[in-house]
C-alpha positions in Angstrom: -0.1 0.0 -0.1 1.5 3.4 -1.0 2.3 5.8 1.8 0.5 9.1 1.7 2.6 11.8 0.1 0.9 14.4 2.2 -2.1 14.8 4.6 -3.7 17.0 2.0 -5.4 15.8 -1.1 -2.9 15.1 -4.0 -4.2 17.0 -7.1 -0.9 17.0 -8.9 2.2 14.6 -8.6 5.4 14.0 -10.3 6.6 10.8 -12.0 9.8 11.0 -13.9 9.8 14.3 -15.9 6.0 14.7 -15.9 3.5 16.2 -13.6 0.4 14.0 -13.5 -3.2 15.6 -12.7 -5.5 13.7 -10.5 -8.5 15.1 -12.3 -11.6 13.4 -10.9 -13.2 10.7 -8.8 -15.6 9.7 -11.5 -15.3 6.9 -14.1 -17.6 5.4 -16.7 -16.0 2.0 -16.4 -15.7 -0.5 -13.5 -12.6 -2.4 -14.8 -11.9 -5.7 -13.1 -8.2 -4.8 -13.2 -8.4 -1.2 -12.0 -5.9 -0.3 -9.3 -8.3 1.9 -7.4 -10.3 -1.1 -6.1 -7.4 -2.6 -4.3 -4.9 0.3 -3.7 -5.0 4.0 -2.9 -2.6 5.2 -5.6 0.7 4.8 -7.5 4.3 5.7 -7.0 3.9 6.4 -3.3 1.0 8.9 -3.7 -2.3 8.6 -2.2 -4.7 9.5 -5.0 -7.9 9.1 -3.2 -10.2 12.2 -3.5 -13.2 13.3 -1.5 -14.2 15.6 -4.3 -13.1 16.9 -7.7 -10.4 19.7 -7.4 -10.9 23.1 -8.6 -8.5 24.4 -11.3 -6.9 27.0 -8.9 -6.3 24.3 -6.4 -4.6 22.1 -9.0 -2.6 24.9 -10.4 -1.2 25.8 -6.9 0.1 22.2 -6.7 1.5 22.3 -10.2 3.3 25.6 -9.5 5.0 24.0 -6.5 6.2 21.0 -8.6 7.4 22.9 -11.7 11.1 22.6 -12.2 13.3 22.9 -15.4 13.2 19.1 -15.6 9.4 19.0 -16.1 8.6 18.3 -19.8 4.9 17.5 -19.9 1.6 17.5 -18.0 -0.5 14.3 -18.0 -4.2 14.1 -17.2 -4.3 10.8 -15.4 -5.5 10.1 -12.0 -7.9 7.5 -10.5 -10.9 8.5 -12.7 -11.9 9.4 -16.2 -10.6 12.9 -17.0 -13.0 13.6 -19.9 -15.7 14.2 -17.3 -13.8 17.5 -16.7 -13.2 18.9 -20.1 -13.4 22.6 -19.1 -11.1 21.9 -16.2 -8.4 20.3 -18.5 -8.7 23.3 -20.8 -8.1 25.7 -17.9 -5.0 23.8 -16.9 -3.6 23.7 -20.5 -4.3 27.4 -21.0 -2.4 28.2 -17.8 0.8 26.2 -18.8 0.8 25.9 -22.6 2.9 28.9 -23.0 5.7 27.4 -21.0 6.7 24.9 -23.5 5.2 22.0 -21.9 3.5 19.1 -23.7 0.1 17.7 -22.8 -1.1 14.1 -22.7 -4.5 12.5 -21.7 -4.9 9.0 -20.6 -8.5 8.1 -21.2 -11.0 5.3 -21.6 -12.3 6.9 -24.8 -15.8 7.6 -23.5 -15.5 11.4 -23.7 -18.1 11.9 -26.4 -20.6 9.7 -24.6 -20.0 11.5 -21.3 -20.2 15.0 -22.7 -22.9 14.2 -25.3 -20.9 15.9 -28.1 -17.8 15.5 -30.1 -15.0 16.7 -27.8 -12.0 15.8 -30.0 -11.8 19.1 -31.8 -11.4 20.8 -28.4 -8.9 18.2 -27.1 -6.8 18.7 -30.3 -6.3 22.4 -29.3 -4.0 21.5 -26.4 -3.2 17.8 -26.5 0.0 16.6 -28.0 -0.6 12.9 -27.2 -3.7 10.9 -26.2 -3.6 7.3 -24.8 -6.8 5.4 -25.2 -7.7 2.1 -23.4 -8.7 -0.4 -25.9 -8.4 -3.4 -23.5 -10.2 -5.9 -25.8 -10.5 -6.9 -29.4 -14.4 -7.2 -29.3 -17.4 -5.8 -27.5 -18.2 -8.9 -25.5 -14.7 -9.2 -23.9 -14.6 -5.4 -23.4 -18.0 -5.4 -21.5 -16.9 -8.3 -19.4 -13.6 -6.8 -18.5 -14.5 -3.1 -18.2 -18.2 -3.2 -17.1 -19.0 0.1 -18.9 -21.9 2.4 -17.9 -22.8 2.8 -21.6 -24.2 0.2 -23.8 -22.3 1.3 -26.8 -19.2 2.0 -25.0 -16.8 -0.2 -27.1 -18.1 1.0 -30.4 -18.0 4.7 -29.2 -14.4 4.3 -28.0 -13.2 3.0 -31.4 -15.0 6.0 -33.2 -13.4 8.3 -30.7 -9.9 6.8 -31.4 -10.5 7.1 -35.1 -11.3 10.7 -34.7 -8.3 11.4 -32.6 -5.9 9.9 -35.1 -7.1 12.5 -37.6 -6.7 15.4 -35.3 -4.1 14.8 -32.5 -0.5 14.4 -33.2 0.2 11.2 -31.4 -2.4 8.6 -30.6 -1.9 5.3 -28.6 -4.3 2.4 -28.1 -3.3 0.4 -25.0 -4.2 -3.0 -23.7 -3.6 -4.7 -20.4 -1.7 -7.9 -20.8 -4.2 -10.1 -18.9 -5.4 -13.7 -19.3 -7.9 -14.0 -22.2 -7.0 -10.8 -24.0 -5.9 -11.3 -27.6 -3.0 -9.0 -27.9 -2.4 -9.6 -31.5 -6.0 -8.9 -32.5 -5.8 -5.7 -30.4 -2.6 -4.7 -32.2 -4.4 -5.3 -35.5 -7.1 -2.9 -34.6 -4.6 -0.2 -33.6 -2.8 -0.8 -36.9 -6.1 -0.5 -38.8 -6.8 2.8 -37.1 -3.2 4.0 -37.7 -2.6 4.5 -34.0 0.5 3.4 -32.0 0.1 0.4 -29.8 1.2 -0.1 -26.2 0.9 -3.1 -23.8 0.4 -2.3 -20.1 1.4 -4.8 -17.4 -1.4 -6.8 -15.6 -1.5 -6.8 -11.8 -4.0 -9.6 -10.7 -6.6 -8.2 -8.5 -10.1 -9.1 -7.3 -13.0 -8.4 -9.6 -13.6 -4.7 -9.5 -17.3 -5.0 -9.7 -17.4 -6.7 -6.3 -15.7 -3.6 -4.7 -17.4 -0.8 -6.5 -20.4 0.6 -4.6 -21.5 4.1 -5.5 -18.3 5.9 -6.4 -18.6 5.0 -10.1 -21.1 7.0 -12.0 -23.8 5.0 -13.8 
């Protein structure tokens, strides 16, 4: 179990040469392999949040962490950052002029969550987007990720295709877990002309047994 980095909520934290933004407590998936159902954070940081942070609170923590070694800001906490599109835009507006690059790690449900096409807005500030593919078909995706939306898998692929045409660098990622056909997932990424990345699998109890009310349905 990671030790708490501070007694205060962690809205921004450093890994290597990047500042990561702990954006929201909400998510549209209840993935069986998600770290938040068996641990409190990553890299020694407690990322549990009682509420979503305000932009000024997050900026205060970013300012305290900025050094000449920082190269990028990454929207990636314990929830799905596209619930907070305007929040991300405010953060990017504050720091884009400092020569930093911006990346978003997402489950690809942003258009479903916001009920409109958010990719043109993301493309104005993102250099890189990493989208969780996680399965080569809808049946396996629904079984592993337990999405809130019926058409989540199809919408994620449409989102990824749109990102490839508008954002400089697009990755599709998959967790290397039993039953996942890595090569079929790689073929999907190749077809969409996206880069492909395999993430390590950490065996955990089924997330759906641990999720109560914190995941928005």
